[in-house]
C-alpha positions in Angstrom: -187.3 56.6 -131.1 -189.0 57.1 -134.7 -187.9 59.1 -137.6 -185.3 61.5 -137.0 -183.5 64.3 -139.3 -180.3 65.9 -138.3 -181.0 69.7 -138.4 -177.6 71.3 -137.3 -179.1 74.5 -136.0 -181.5 72.5 -133.8 -178.6 70.3 -132.5 -176.5 73.4 -131.7 -179.3 75.1 -129.9 -180.0 72.0 -127.8 -176.3 71.7 -127.2 -176.0 75.2 -125.9 -178.9 74.6 -123.6 -177.3 71.5 -122.2 -173.8 73.1 -121.7 -175.6 76.0 -120.0 -177.4 73.5 -117.8 -174.2 71.8 -116.9 -172.6 75.2 -116.1 -175.6 76.0 -113.9 -175.3 72.7 -112.0 -171.7 73.6 -111.0 -172.7 77.0 -110.1 -175.5 75.8 -107.8 -173.2 73.2 -106.2 -170.5 75.8 -105.6 -172.8 78.7 -104.6 -175.9 77.4 -103.0 -175.8 76.7 -99.2 -178.2 73.6 -99.8 -177.3 72.5 -103.4 -179.3 69.4 -103.2 -182.5 71.2 -102.5 -181.8 73.5 -105.5 -181.2 70.6 -107.7 -184.6 69.1 -106.4 -186.0 72.5 -107.6 -184.4 72.0 -110.9 -185.6 68.3 -111.3 -189.3 69.2 -110.4 -189.8 72.3 -112.3 -188.4 70.7 -115.3 -190.3 67.3 -115.3 -193.4 68.0 -113.1 -194.2 71.5 -114.3 -192.6 72.7 -117.5 -192.4 69.2 -119.4 -195.9 68.5 -118.0 -197.5 71.7 -119.4 -195.5 71.5 -122.7 -196.6 68.0 -123.4 -200.0 69.0 -122.5 -200.0 71.9 -125.0 -198.8 69.4 -127.8 -201.6 66.9 -127.0 -204.1 69.8 -127.0 -202.7 70.6 -130.7 -201.8 74.3 -129.6 -198.2 73.8 -131.1 -195.6 71.2 -131.8 -191.8 70.8 -131.8 -189.5 69.3 -134.1 -187.7 66.1 -133.0 -184.5 66.4 -130.8 -182.1 63.8 -129.7 -183.4 63.8 -126.2 -187.3 64.2 -125.9 -189.6 64.2 -123.0 -192.3 62.5 -125.0 -193.3 65.2 -127.5 -191.2 67.9 -126.0 -187.4 68.4 -126.5 -185.7 68.1 -122.9 -183.9 71.5 -123.9 -187.4 73.3 -123.5 -188.2 72.7 -120.0 -184.6 73.0 -118.9 -184.3 76.5 -120.4 -187.5 77.4 -118.5 -185.8 76.3 -115.3 -182.5 78.1 -116.1 -184.4 81.3 -116.7 -186.5 81.0 -113.6 -183.7 80.1 -111.3 -181.5 82.9 -112.8 -184.1 85.7 -112.4 -184.8 84.8 -108.8 -181.1 84.5 -108.1 -180.8 87.9 -109.6 -183.5 89.5 -107.6 -182.2 87.8 -104.4 -179.7 90.7 -104.1 -182.0 93.6 -104.9 -184.1 95.0 -102.1 -187.6 94.5 -103.6 -190.6 93.2 -101.9 -190.9 89.4 -102.2 -194.2 89.8 -104.0 -192.5 91.7 -106.8 -190.0 89.1 -107.7 -192.2 86.7 -109.5 -193.6 89.7 -111.5 -190.0 90.8 -112.5 -189.0 87.1 -113.3 -192.1 87.0 -115.6 -191.3 90.3 -117.1 -187.8 89.1 -118.1 -189.2 85.9 -119.5 -191.7 88.0 -121.7 -188.8 90.0 -123.0 -186.6 87.0 -123.5 -189.4 85.2 -125.4 -189.6 87.9 -128.1 -186.0 86.9 -129.0 -186.7 83.3 -128.8 -190.0 82.1 -130.4 -190.0 84.2 -133.5 -186.8 82.6 -134.7 -187.9 79.2 -133.6 -191.0 79.7 -135.7 -189.2 80.6 -138.5 -186.6 77.7 -138.5 -188.5 75.5 -141.0 -186.7 72.6 -142.4 -187.8 69.5 -144.5 -187.5 66.4 -142.4 -188.5 62.7 -142.5 -191.5 63.6 -140.4 -192.5 66.4 -143.1 -191.9 70.2 -143.3 -191.5 71.4 -139.8 -190.3 74.3 -137.7 -188.3 74.2 -134.6 -191.6 75.2 -132.9 -194.9 75.2 -135.0 -198.2 76.8 -133.7 -201.4 75.6 -134.8 -203.8 78.7 -134.4 -207.4 78.7 -134.4 -209.2 80.9 -136.5 -209.5 84.5 -135.0 -206.3 84.2 -132.8 -204.5 87.5 -132.8 -200.9 86.9 -134.0 -197.3 88.3 -134.3 -195.4 86.7 -136.8 -197.3 83.6 -136.9 -197.4 83.4 -133.2 -200.5 84.1 -130.7 -200.1 87.2 -129.0 -201.2 85.6 -125.8 -198.1 83.2 -125.9 -195.7 86.1 -125.1 -198.0 87.1 -122.4 -198.3 83.5 -121.3 -194.5 83.5 -120.3 -195.4 85.8 -117.5 -198.0 83.4 -116.2 -195.8 80.2 -116.6 -192.5 81.8 -115.0 -194.5 83.9 -112.4 -196.6 81.1 -111.2 -193.3 78.8 -110.9 -191.4 81.6 -109.1 -194.3 82.2 -106.7 -194.7 78.7 -105.7 -190.9 78.1 -105.3 -190.7 81.4 -103.1 -193.4 80.1 -100.9 -191.6 76.7 -100.7 -188.5 78.4 -99.7 -190.2 80.4 -97.0 -191.6 77.2 -95.7 -188.2 75.5 -95.9 -186.9 78.5 -93.8 -189.6 78.1 -91.3 -189.2 74.7 -90.8 -185.5 75.5 -89.9 -184.4 74.1 -93.2 -185.8 70.7 -92.5 -184.3 68.0 -95.1 -187.9 66.5 -95.5 -189.4 70.0 -96.3 -186.4 70.8 -98.6 -187.1 67.7 -100.7 -190.7 68.1 -100.5 -191.5 71.7 -101.4 -190.1 71.6 -105.0 -192.4 68.7 -105.8 -195.5 70.1 -104.2 -194.7 73.6 -105.6 -194.4 72.4 -109.2 -197.4 70.4 -109.1 -199.4 73.4 -107.5 -198.1 75.8 -110.1 -199.2 73.3 -112.9 -202.6 73.0 -111.4 -203.1 76.6 -111.1 -201.7 77.1 -114.6 -204.5 75.0 -116.0 -207.3 76.9 -114.3 -209.4 79.7 -115.8 -207.1 82.1 -114.0 -204.6 81.8 -117.0 -207.3 82.7 -119.4 -208.1 85.9 -117.4 -204.7 86.8 -117.3 -204.1 86.2 -121.1 -207.3 87.8 -122.5 -209.4 88.8 -119.6 -211.9 85.9 -120.1 -214.9 85.5 -119.3 -215.2 89.5 -120.1 -213.7 89.2 -123.5 -213.4 86.0 -125.9 -210.3 84.4 -127.0 -208.7 86.3 -129.9 -210.0 89.7 -128.9 -208.1 93.0 -128.6 -207.9 92.2 -124.8 -204.8 90.2 -125.6 -203.0 93.0 -127.0 -204.1 95.0 -123.8 -202.7 92.2 -121.5 -199.5 92.1 -123.6 -199.1 95.8 -123.1 -199.8 95.4 -119.2 -197.2 92.9 -118.6 -194.5 94.9 -120.5 -195.3 98.2 -119.0 -196.5 97.7 -115.4 -193.5 95.5 -114.1 -190.9 98.1 -114.9 -193.2 100.8 -113.2 -193.5 98.8 -110.1 -189.7 98.3 -109.9 -189.2 102.2 -110.3 -191.7 102.7 -107.5 -190.7 99.9 -105.0 -186.8 99.2 -105.8 -184.9 102.6 -106.1 -181.8 100.6 -107.1 -181.4 99.4 -103.4 -179.0 96.2 -103.2 -177.8 93.7 -100.6 -174.8 92.7 -102.8 -173.2 93.1 -106.2 -172.4 90.9 -109.1 -169.5 89.5 -110.8 -169.7 88.8 -114.5 -167.1 86.0 -114.2 -168.4 84.5 -110.8 -172.0 84.7 -111.9 -171.6 84.1 -115.5 -174.2 81.2 -115.6 -176.8 83.5 -114.4 -176.0 86.4 -117.0 -175.7 83.9 -119.8 -179.2 82.2 -119.1 -180.8 85.7 -118.8 -178.7 87.9 -121.4 -176.6 85.2 -123.3 -179.6 83.3 -125.0 -181.1 86.5 -126.5 -177.8 87.3 -128.0 -177.6 83.9 -129.6 -181.1 84.1 -130.8 -180.4 87.4 -132.8 -177.4 85.6 -134.2 -179.4 82.6 -135.4 -182.0 85.1 -136.8 -179.0 86.8 -138.9 -177.6 83.6 -139.9 -181.0 82.3 -141.0 -181.8 85.4 -142.9 -184.9 85.8 -141.1 -185.0 89.7 -141.7 -188.6 90.3 -141.2 -188.4 89.5 -137.5 -184.8 91.1 -136.9 -186.1 94.4 -135.7 -188.2 92.7 -133.0 -185.5 90.6 -131.8 -183.0 93.6 -131.5 -185.7 95.7 -129.7 -186.3 93.1 -127.0 -182.5 92.2 -126.9 -181.7 95.8 -126.1 -184.4 95.7 -123.4 -183.1 92.6 -121.7 -179.3 93.7 -121.7 -180.5 97.1 -120.5 -182.4 95.7 -117.6 -179.5 93.5 -116.5 -177.1 96.3 -117.0 -179.2 98.5 -114.6 -179.1 95.8 -111.9 -175.3 95.0 -112.5 -174.5 98.8 -112.1 -176.6 99.1 -109.0 -174.8 96.2 -107.5 -171.4 97.7 -108.3 -172.5 100.9 -106.7 -173.5 99.2 -103.7 -170.1 97.3 -103.3 -168.5 100.6 -103.8 -170.2 102.2 -100.9 -169.4 99.3 -98.7 -165.6 99.7 -99.3 
């Protein structure tokens, strides 16, 4: 296992993720018509997509993580698990909205970028002296010329649109294939694996560089990274205004759908609390701004669902 230092705040953050994962598993078993297939999505996305990419990033020395009790090679298991929790919850949320299918991955990616603005800044600030050296929960090793926000590359925030958007796209394609195959058991077990591998392969192509900084038209670290960040923050809400109009197929229950709302809106609240507890006042304004954006987005969808239910009665 190697050297390990008990850092209470890291352990608490991991524990919250594992508890949320357990709650989500129970939610999936209770609510999904084919829970085994959804659990296959969880396994495939966590292990074959998110964990693989995160380990590739650490191998490339883009960034590194502090050690956790449960590691997937160089990455705490809680990291890819959180990515699944977020992707699944976002798609489940949009499942009850009357938005075009093509817009759902964009919406999930947008919410992921918003959530990341509450997650990563505090993770970078959580620096402790450990047996492995002085480490942050998450440490970037930026190259010269990289544009940054509080010691974090701008393109990382935009990258959440790419990572979550691609995962959502291939899972939606897999679900469509599963339905077309009359919910074949073989297809149900196969598409999460193929979709995760396909998403990973696309993620490491030049397409990602284009979406992050308009490569090859602009070099890495140019102002184009700011432009693309603005695009992913501004364009998705505009698209929802144009194509959604608040139309729903069903509503939500805070109690019944609590795992979804916690994955999307609960973690940002905890991140702000950890920022306050840690005394990281420099980033507090950024965390609060995007916490408000996230909670407002969830409130809009929740209220739209309640109005739909009211019209049905």
